[in-house]
C-alpha positions as CSV (number, residue, x, y, z in Angstrom):
1,X,-25.6,24.0,-27.7
2,X,-25.8,20.2,-27.3
3,X,-25.2,18.1,-30.5
4,X,-24.8,14.4,-31.3
5,X,-21.7,12.8,-29.9
6,X,-19.2,11.0,-32.1
7,X,-16.9,8.7,-30.2
8,X,-13.2,9.2,-31.1
9,X,-11.0,6.1,-31.1
10,X,-8.0,8.4,-30.9
11,X,-9.2,9.8,-27.6
12,X,-9.9,6.3,-26.2
13,X,-6.3,5.4,-26.9
14,X,-4.9,8.6,-25.4
15,X,-6.4,7.9,-22.0
16,X,-5.3,4.3,-21.9
17,X,-3.0,4.9,-18.9
18,X,-5.7,6.5,-16.7
19,X,-4.8,5.8,-13.1
20,X,-1.2,4.6,-13.6
21,X,0.6,7.4,-11.9
22,X,2.9,8.3,-9.0
23,X,0.2,7.4,-6.5
24,X,0.0,3.9,-7.8
25,X,3.8,3.6,-7.7
26,X,3.8,4.6,-4.0
27,X,1.0,2.4,-3.1
28,X,2.8,-0.8,-4.2
29,X,6.2,0.4,-2.9
30,X,5.1,1.3,0.7
31,X,5.5,-2.0,2.6
32,X,4.7,-2.9,6.2
33,X,5.5,-6.6,6.7
34,X,3.0,-8.5,8.8
35,X,3.9,-12.2,9.2
36,X,3.9,-14.2,12.4
37,X,2.3,-13.1,15.6
38,X,5.7,-13.0,17.4
39,X,7.3,-10.9,14.6
40,X,4.4,-8.5,14.7
41,X,4.3,-8.2,18.5
42,X,7.9,-7.1,18.5
43,X,7.4,-4.4,15.9
44,X,9.0,-6.4,13.2
45,X,12.5,-5.7,14.6
46,X,13.9,-9.2,13.8
47,X,16.7,-8.4,11.5
48,X,19.4,-9.4,14.1
49,X,17.3,-12.1,15.8
50,X,16.1,-14.5,13.2
51,X,14.5,-17.9,13.7
52,X,11.1,-16.6,12.7
53,X,9.6,-17.2,9.3
54,X,8.8,-13.6,8.7
55,X,12.5,-12.7,8.3
56,X,12.6,-14.6,5.0
57,X,11.0,-11.4,3.6
58,X,13.2,-9.0,5.6
59,X,16.6,-10.4,6.5
60,X,16.9,-13.9,5.1
61,X,20.0,-14.6,7.2
62,X,17.5,-15.2,10.0
63,X,16.7,-18.6,8.6
64,X,20.2,-19.7,9.6
65,X,19.3,-19.3,13.3
66,X,16.8,-22.2,13.0
67,X,17.9,-25.3,15.0
68,X,14.9,-27.5,14.1
69,X,12.5,-27.8,11.2
70,X,9.0,-26.4,11.7
71,X,5.7,-25.5,10.0
72,X,3.5,-22.6,10.9
73,X,0.2,-20.9,10.0
74,X,-1.0,-17.4,10.9
75,X,-4.6,-16.2,10.4
76,X,-5.6,-12.7,11.3
77,X,-8.4,-10.2,11.4
78,X,-8.2,-6.4,11.1
79,X,-10.6,-3.5,11.9
80,X,-9.8,-0.3,10.1
81,X,-11.5,3.0,10.9
82,X,-11.1,6.5,9.4
83,X,-12.1,10.0,10.5
84,X,-12.0,12.5,7.6
85,X,-12.4,16.3,8.0
86,X,-13.2,18.6,5.0
87,X,-14.0,22.3,5.2
88,X,-15.1,21.9,8.8
89,X,-17.3,18.8,8.4
90,X,-16.4,15.3,9.6
91,X,-17.2,11.9,8.2
92,X,-16.4,8.4,9.6
93,X,-16.2,4.9,8.2
94,X,-14.9,1.5,9.1
95,X,-14.1,-1.9,7.6
96,X,-13.3,-5.4,8.8
97,X,-11.1,-7.9,6.9
98,X,-9.8,-11.4,7.3
99,X,-6.2,-12.0,6.2
100,X,-3.6,-14.7,6.3
101,X,-0.4,-12.9,7.3
102,X,1.9,-15.9,7.1
103,X,2.2,-19.6,6.4
104,X,5.2,-21.7,5.6
105,X,7.8,-24.4,6.4
106,X,11.5,-24.5,7.3
107,X,13.7,-27.5,7.0
108,X,17.0,-27.7,8.8
109,X,19.8,-30.1,8.0
110,X,22.5,-30.8,10.6
111,X,26.1,-30.5,9.2
112,X,28.0,-30.7,12.5
113,X,28.9,-34.3,11.9
114,X,30.3,-33.6,8.4
115,X,34.0,-34.4,8.2
116,X,34.6,-32.0,5.3
117,X,33.5,-28.7,6.7
118,X,32.9,-28.9,10.4
119,X,32.6,-25.1,10.8
120,X,29.3,-25.2,8.9
121,X,26.9,-26.3,11.6
122,X,23.6,-26.4,9.6
123,X,21.9,-25.5,6.4
124,X,18.2,-24.4,6.1
125,X,15.6,-24.2,3.4
126,X,12.3,-22.5,3.7
127,X,9.3,-21.7,1.5
128,X,5.9,-20.2,2.1
129,X,4.1,-16.9,2.0
130,X,4.4,-13.6,4.0
131,X,1.9,-10.7,3.7
132,X,3.8,-7.4,3.1
133,X,1.1,-4.9,2.5
134,X,-2.6,-4.5,3.3
135,X,-5.0,-2.3,1.2
136,X,-8.2,-2.8,3.2
137,X,-9.6,0.7,4.0
138,X,-12.8,2.6,4.0
139,X,-13.3,6.4,3.9
140,X,-16.2,8.8,4.0
141,X,-15.7,12.5,3.6
142,X,-18.1,15.5,3.1
143,X,-18.2,19.2,3.3
144,X,-19.5,22.4,1.7
145,X,-17.4,24.0,-1.0
146,X,-18.5,27.6,-1.9
147,X,-15.7,28.3,-4.4
148,X,-15.3,25.4,-6.9
149,X,-16.6,22.1,-8.3
150,X,-15.2,19.1,-10.0
151,X,-16.9,20.5,-13.1
152,X,-14.3,23.4,-13.1
153,X,-11.7,20.7,-13.6
154,X,-13.7,19.1,-16.4
155,X,-14.2,22.5,-18.0
156,X,-10.5,23.2,-17.9
157,X,-9.7,19.8,-19.5
158,X,-12.4,20.3,-22.2
159,X,-11.4,23.8,-23.3
160,X,-9.9,23.9,-26.8
161,X,-11.3,20.4,-27.7
162,X,-14.3,20.0,-30.0
163,X,-17.3,18.4,-28.3
164,X,-16.9,15.4,-30.6
165,X,-13.4,14.7,-29.4
166,X,-13.6,14.7,-25.6
167,X,-12.1,12.3,-23.1
168,X,-14.2,9.2,-22.7
169,X,-13.5,8.9,-19.0
170,X,-14.4,12.4,-17.8
171,X,-15.2,15.3,-20.1
172,X,-17.2,13.3,-22.6
173,X,-19.3,11.8,-19.7
174,X,-19.9,15.3,-18.4
175,X,-21.0,16.5,-21.8
176,X,-23.3,13.5,-22.2
177,X,-25.0,14.2,-18.9
178,X,-25.5,18.0,-19.6
179,X,-23.0,19.0,-16.9
180,X,-20.9,20.6,-19.6
181,X,-22.3,22.6,-22.6
182,X,-20.7,24.7,-25.3
183,X,-20.5,28.4,-25.0
184,X,-20.3,30.4,-28.2
185,X,-18.4,27.7,-30.1
186,X,-17.6,23.9,-30.3
187,X,-14.5,24.2,-28.2
188,X,-15.5,26.6,-25.4
189,X,-17.6,25.4,-22.5
190,X,-19.7,26.3,-19.5
191,X,-20.8,24.2,-16.6
192,X,-24.2,23.4,-15.0
193,X,-23.0,24.8,-11.6
194,X,-22.7,28.5,-10.8
195,X,-22.5,28.5,-7.0
196,X,-21.5,26.5,-3.9
197,X,-22.2,22.7,-3.5
198,X,-22.1,20.0,-0.9
199,X,-19.4,17.6,-1.8
200,X,-19.0,14.0,-0.5
201,X,-17.0,11.0,-1.4
202,X,-16.8,7.4,-0.1
203,X,-13.9,5.1,-1.0
204,X,-13.7,1.4,-0.2
205,X,-10.4,-0.4,-1.0
206,X,-9.4,-4.1,-0.6
207,X,-6.6,-6.4,-1.3
208,X,-2.9,-6.6,-0.4
209,X,0.5,-7.9,-1.4
210,X,1.6,-11.4,-0.4
211,X,5.1,-12.6,-1.1
212,X,5.9,-16.2,-1.9
213,X,9.5,-16.9,-0.7
214,X,12.1,-19.5,-1.4
215,X,15.0,-19.1,1.0
216,X,18.3,-20.8,1.7
217,X,20.5,-20.2,4.7
218,X,23.5,-21.4,6.6
219,X,25.1,-21.3,10.1
220,X,28.9,-20.9,10.2
221,X,30.4,-21.9,13.5
222,X,27.5,-20.5,15.5
223,X,28.9,-17.0,14.8
224,X,28.1,-16.0,11.2
225,X,24.8,-16.6,9.5
226,X,24.0,-16.1,5.8
227,X,20.7,-16.2,3.9
228,X,19.2,-15.5,0.5
229,X,15.6,-15.3,-0.6
230,X,14.0,-15.3,-4.0
231,X,10.7,-13.4,-3.6
232,X,7.7,-13.7,-5.8
233,X,5.2,-11.0,-4.6
234,X,1.7,-11.0,-6.1
235,X,-0.8,-8.2,-5.5
236,X,-4.5,-7.4,-5.8
237,X,-6.0,-3.9,-5.4
238,X,-9.7,-3.1,-5.7
239,X,-11.2,0.3,-5.3
240,X,-14.8,1.4,-5.5
241,X,-15.2,5.2,-5.2
242,X,-18.4,7.2,-5.2
243,X,-18.3,11.0,-5.5
244,X,-21.3,13.3,-5.3
245,X,-22.1,17.0,-5.5
246,X,-25.5,18.4,-4.5
247,X,-27.2,21.8,-4.5
248,X,-26.7,23.1,-1.0
249,X,-30.0,24.8,-0.1
250,X,-31.7,25.2,-3.5
251,X,-29.3,28.0,-4.5
252,X,-28.4,26.7,-8.0
253,X,-30.6,27.2,-11.0
254,X,-31.7,24.0,-12.5
255,X,-29.0,21.8,-10.9
256,X,-29.8,19.2,-8.2
257,X,-26.9,16.8,-8.2
258,X,-24.1,15.0,-10.0
259,X,-22.5,11.6,-9.1
260,X,-19.3,9.9,-10.3
261,X,-18.7,6.2,-9.6
262,X,-15.2,4.7,-10.3
263,X,-14.2,1.1,-10.2
264,X,-10.5,0.1,-10.4
265,X,-9.0,-3.4,-10.3
266,X,-5.3,-4.1,-10.4
267,X,-3.4,-7.3,-10.3
268,X,0.3,-7.8,-10.5
269,X,3.1,-10.4,-10.0
270,X,6.8,-9.8,-9.8
271,X,10.1,-11.0,-8.4
272,X,13.0,-9.8,-6.3
273,X,16.1,-11.0,-4.5
274,X,17.2,-10.5,-0.9
275,X,20.6,-11.1,0.7
276,X,21.4,-10.8,4.4
277,X,23.8,-11.6,7.2
278,X,23.9,-11.8,11.0
279,X,27.1,-11.8,13.1
280,X,27.2,-12.8,16.7
281,X,29.8,-10.5,18.2
282,X,29.3,-12.2,21.6
283,X,26.8,-14.5,23.2
284,X,24.7,-11.5,24.2
285,X,25.0,-9.1,21.2
286,X,24.3,-9.6,17.4
287,X,24.4,-7.2,14.4
288,X,22.8,-7.7,11.0
289,X,22.5,-6.2,7.5
290,X,20.4,-7.0,4.5
291,X,19.7,-5.6,1.0
292,X,16.7,-6.0,-1.3
293,X,16.7,-5.5,-5.0
294,X,13.8,-3.7,-6.6
295,X,10.7,-5.7,-7.2
296,X,10.0,-6.0,-10.9
297,X,6.2,-6.2,-11.5
298,X,4.0,-7.0,-14.5
299,X,0.8,-5.1,-13.8
300,X,-2.7,-5.3,-15.2
301,X,-5.4,-2.7,-14.7
302,X,-9.1,-2.6,-15.5
303,X,-11.2,0.5,-14.8
304,X,-14.5,2.1,-15.6
305,X,-16.5,5.2,-14.7
306,X,-20.2,6.0,-14.6
307,X,-21.5,9.7,-14.4
308,X,-25.0,10.7,-13.5
309,X,-26.7,14.1,-13.2
310,X,-30.1,15.4,-12.0
311,X,-30.7,18.7,-13.9
312,X,-34.0,20.6,-14.5
313,X,-36.2,17.6,-13.4
314,X,-34.4,15.2,-15.8
315,X,-31.8,12.6,-15.0
316,X,-28.9,11.5,-17.3
317,X,-26.4,8.7,-17.2
318,X,-23.3,8.0,-19.2
319,X,-20.8,5.2,-18.9
320,X,-17.2,5.0,-20.0
321,X,-15.8,2.1,-22.0
322,X,-14.0,-0.6,-20.0
323,X,-10.4,0.5,-19.7
324,X,-7.7,-2.2,-19.8
325,X,-4.0,-1.5,-19.5
326,X,-0.8,-3.6,-19.0
327,X,2.4,-2.0,-17.8
328,X,5.4,-2.6,-15.6
329,X,6.5,-1.2,-12.3
330,X,9.9,-1.4,-10.5
331,X,9.8,-0.5,-6.8
332,X,12.8,1.0,-4.8
333,X,15.6,-1.2,-3.4
334,X,15.8,-1.4,0.4
335,X,18.6,-1.6,2.9
336,X,18.4,-2.4,6.6
337,X,20.6,-3.1,9.6
338,X,19.8,-4.4,13.1
339,X,21.2,-4.8,16.6
340,X,20.0,-7.2,19.2
341,X,20.9,-7.9,22.8
342,X,20.2,-11.4,24.2
343,X,19.9,-11.6,28.0
344,X,20.6,-15.2,28.6
345,X,17.4,-17.2,28.5
346,X,15.4,-14.4,30.1
347,X,14.7,-12.1,27.1
348,X,15.8,-10.1,24.1
349,X,15.8,-6.4,23.1
350,X,16.2,-5.6,19.4
351,X,16.2,-2.6,17.1
352,X,16.2,-2.2,13.3
353,X,16.7,0.6,10.8
354,X,15.5,0.5,7.2
355,X,16.1,3.0,4.4
356,X,13.9,3.3,1.2
357,X,14.2,5.9,-1.5
358,X,10.7,6.1,-3.0
359,X,11.9,8.5,-5.7
360,X,13.5,5.5,-7.4
361,X,10.3,3.8,-8.3
362,X,9.7,3.6,-12.0
363,X,6.7,3.0,-14.3
364,X,7.3,1.5,-17.7
365,X,5.3,0.5,-20.7
366,X,5.7,-1.2,-24.1
367,X,2.7,0.8,-25.5
368,X,4.1,2.9,-28.4
369,X,1.2,5.4,-28.0
370,X,2.1,6.3,-24.4
371,X,5.1,6.9,-22.1
372,X,5.3,7.4,-18.4
373,X,7.6,10.4,-18.6
374,X,5.3,12.8,-16.6
375,X,4.5,10.1,-14.0
376,X,8.1,9.2,-13.5
377,X,9.0,12.9,-13.2
378,X,6.4,13.3,-10.6
379,X,7.8,10.3,-8.7
380,X,11.3,11.7,-8.6
381,X,10.0,15.1,-7.6
382,X,7.4,14.3,-5.0
383,X,9.0,11.4,-3.2
384,X,12.2,11.1,-1.2
385,X,14.1,8.8,1.2
386,X,12.1,7.4,4.1
387,X,13.7,6.2,7.3
388,X,12.0,3.4,9.1
389,X,12.7,2.4,12.7
390,X,11.6,-0.6,14.7
391,X,12.2,-1.8,18.3
392,X,10.9,-4.7,20.2
393,X,11.4,-6.9,23.3
394,X,10.5,-10.3,24.5
395,X,10.7,-11.7,28.1
396,X,10.5,-15.4,28.9
397,X,8.5,-16.9,31.9
398,X,8.7,-20.4,30.6
399,X,6.7,-21.8,29.0
400,X,5.1,-18.3,28.5
401,X,6.6,-15.3,26.7
402,X,5.4,-11.7,26.7
403,X,6.3,-9.2,23.9
404,X,6.0,-5.6,23.0
405,X,7.1,-3.5,20.0
406,X,7.0,-0.1,18.2
407,X,7.7,0.8,14.6
408,X,7.8,4.0,12.7
409,X,7.6,4.3,8.9
410,X,8.8,7.7,7.7
411,X,7.0,9.9,5.2
412,X,7.8,9.1,1.6
413,X,6.9,12.7,0.6
414,X,9.5,15.3,-0.3
415,X,7.1,18.3,0.2
416,X,4.5,19.3,2.6
417,X,1.5,18.3,0.5
418,X,1.1,15.1,2.5
419,X,2.7,13.1,5.2
420,X,1.7,9.4,5.4
421,X,4.2,8.6,8.2
422,X,2.9,5.5,10.0
423,X,3.2,4.2,13.6
424,X,2.5,0.8,15.0
425,X,2.2,-0.1,18.7
426,X,2.1,-3.8,19.4
427,X,2.0,-6.4,22.1
428,X,1.4,-10.1,22.6
429,X,2.1,-13.3,24.4
430,X,2.8,-16.9,23.6
431,X,3.2,-20.4,24.9
432,X,6.3,-22.3,23.7
433,X,6.9,-25.9,24.3
434,X,9.5,-28.2,22.8
435,X,7.4,-29.4,19.9
436,X,4.8,-26.6,19.4
437,X,3.9,-23.0,20.0
438,X,0.9,-20.7,20.0
439,X,1.4,-16.9,19.8
440,X,-1.3,-14.1,19.9
441,X,-0.7,-10.5,19.0
442,X,-2.5,-7.2,18.7
443,X,-1.1,-4.4,16.5
444,X,-2.5,-0.8,16.6
445,X,-1.7,1.2,13.5
446,X,-2.0,5.0,13.2
447,X,-1.6,7.2,10.1
448,X,-2.7,10.7,8.9
449,X,-2.8,11.7,5.3
450,X,-4.3,14.4,3.1
451,X,-6.5,13.6,0.1
452,X,-7.7,15.9,-2.7
453,X,-11.2,15.3,-4.2
454,X,-9.9,16.4,-7.6
455,X,-6.8,18.0,-9.1
456,X,-5.7,21.0,-6.9
457,X,-3.1,22.2,-9.4
458,X,-5.9,22.9,-12.0
459,X,-7.9,24.7,-9.3
460,X,-4.9,26.8,-8.5
461,X,-4.4,27.7,-12.2
462,X,-8.0,28.9,-12.2
463,X,-7.3,31.2,-9.3
464,X,-9.2,29.2,-6.7
465,X,-8.3,27.1,-3.7
466,X,-9.1,23.4,-3.0
467,X,-8.6,22.4,0.6
468,X,-7.5,18.8,1.3
469,X,-9.5,16.2,3.2
470,X,-7.5,15.4,6.3
471,X,-7.9,11.8,7.3
472,X,-6.8,10.0,10.5
473,X,-6.7,6.2,9.9
474,X,-6.4,3.6,12.6
475,X,-6.3,-0.2,12.3
476,X,-6.5,-2.8,15.0
477,X,-5.1,-6.2,13.9
478,X,-5.3,-9.5,15.7
479,X,-2.9,-12.3,14.6
480,X,-2.5,-15.8,15.9
481,X,0.3,-18.1,14.9
482,X,0.3,-21.9,15.4
483,X,3.5,-23.8,14.8
484,X,4.8,-27.3,15.1
485,X,8.5,-28.2,15.4
486,X,10.0,-31.5,14.2
487,X,13.2,-33.2,13.2
488,X,15.1,-32.8,16.5
């Protein structure tokens, strides 16, 4: 039966790393560069083309293709929608967000008149910011579950632990709200639910990753182009999740509902290095290659949980302490290559391939009371090499240009538990004069993924089945880039 709770400091410390797991490592490693409207319209396939500020975050050798200095700015707006199906029921949600995919400057110095090294035609320096990931999403999911509840997971976690030494972020909250109670002893438990429930969850996320870049490039004899970038990405991720179970049809004795509200806020800053080259085989064909080191992040998380219950005409509420945790993350290195065909002054066709091994991400900590062994083992087991492909084209009807592109980001998962492969279809147009340009682009993003309301492995150990929520996510993004050229 219920007794007075004694908060355990040891248990507070043991859950310090709540939320820092393989899912977080993947979230901050899965990048889809945005950037300028021209770059986005052509599917991001600029590795062998260059002369666009976005390439400072992909193949920095592209800065060597600049002939003049310029400054540019790219505001954008996106509309994200999701359709989620769970046990035959469907929920929909949507969200709009304003972003700044790109802003920066490139300075070009002419070396062609230099008597010392006439083969070096120009040197370029660029700095600014490119957006490389977007976390703005909104989900709503609901459905009947006749076989299990989130309380089955809490009961599993609580078994064998005295009621005065429960986890302050889940089992203790369930105990405080009378969702868990002891059964024949202080370390054996029963739950307030003995039948089917209606389950629903809403999740709203916001934030993204933007990368400040400092790049240097050069043009050797109009044939070979080199570039290097020091990248300083900074990220922000906010999640507000609301989970609820209700008695479906007055079939449960004494139980009406339970609710769990989670708030998670993450910030991080890191650094990386990128090196790239472009070689002009002939006037009409170019090849490229680039390599990115891992990004080394210092991360900071804050998180909290509130649990509420409505049982036997009474309502209860319990709040977790404010969780704070600092840790480190290294993302996978990346390699890419590109091929572009230039059809005189009429147009271009380009393609790009990128390889990322997501199993190489690593979480690290200096906390002597915790290590990330299990999380890193899950990263190496659950994730694999992803192959990303991009293709794009541009055709000139001076002073107008029309563009189209397609990109495919392969699934990072090594098993069939999820997919998360992503496709982008894009198109746009622009006006380009000698001293200025304006480009407008629309990008349509499509992705499907599976989501589990709570731990399916625990449910499996209990001899039950938890079906995933299958979500289809679409995003429509409008980007406009305004640029001014100078220093001819």
